[in-house]
C-alpha positions as CSV (number, residue, x, y, z in Angstrom):
1,M,1.1,-11.9,-8.9
2,I,3.6,-9.2,-8.6
3,N,3.5,-6.5,-11.2
4,R,7.2,-5.8,-11.6
5,E,6.7,-2.9,-14.0
6,W,4.5,-1.1,-11.5
7,H,7.1,-1.7,-8.8
8,E,9.9,-0.3,-10.9
9,A,7.8,2.8,-11.9
10,H,6.6,3.5,-8.3
11,R,9.5,3.1,-6.0
12,L,8.8,4.2,-2.4
13,G,11.7,6.2,-1.1
14,P,13.0,5.8,2.5
15,K,12.1,9.4,3.3
16,A,8.6,9.2,2.0
17,K,6.1,11.0,4.1
18,L,3.2,9.2,5.8
19,D,0.6,10.4,3.2
20,E,2.8,9.1,0.4
21,R,3.3,5.7,2.1
22,V,-0.4,5.3,2.7
23,A,-1.2,6.2,-0.9
24,W,1.5,3.9,-2.2
25,H,0.1,0.9,-0.2
26,I,-3.4,1.6,-1.3
27,E,-2.4,1.8,-5.0
28,H,-0.2,-1.2,-4.6
29,A,-3.1,-3.3,-3.3
30,Q,-5.3,-2.2,-6.2
31,V,-2.7,-2.8,-9.0
32,C,-0.7,-5.8,-7.7
33,G,-3.3,-7.5,-5.6
34,C,-0.9,-7.7,-2.7
35,R,-2.7,-7.2,0.7
36,N,0.4,-7.4,3.0
37,M,0.8,-4.0,4.6
38,P,2.9,-2.9,7.5
39,E,1.0,-2.6,10.8
40,S,1.7,1.1,10.9
41,I,-0.1,1.6,7.6
42,K,-3.0,-0.6,8.7
43,A,-3.3,1.6,11.9
44,E,-3.2,4.8,9.8
45,L,-5.9,3.5,7.5
46,A,-8.1,2.6,10.5
47,K,-7.4,6.1,12.0
48,R,-8.5,7.7,8.7
49,G,-11.5,5.5,8.3
50,I,-10.3,3.9,5.1
51,P,-11.2,0.2,4.8
52,Q,-8.2,-2.1,4.3
53,P,-8.2,-4.1,1.0
54,E,-9.2,-7.7,1.6
55,R,-6.6,-10.4,1.3
56,R,-6.7,-12.9,-1.6
57,R,-8.3,-16.2,-0.9
């Protein structure tokens, strides 16, 4: 389920740096339960050795 309040409070700007985008997607997965991430973020997580959140079943 989408947490609209979290989304409103944590908007990701178009000029967000890579570290900000990675942190946003990790927090988004934890708070909202959404596991859909852009491939660029998945690649960056793998590069940094950070496990990707599992998708809901």
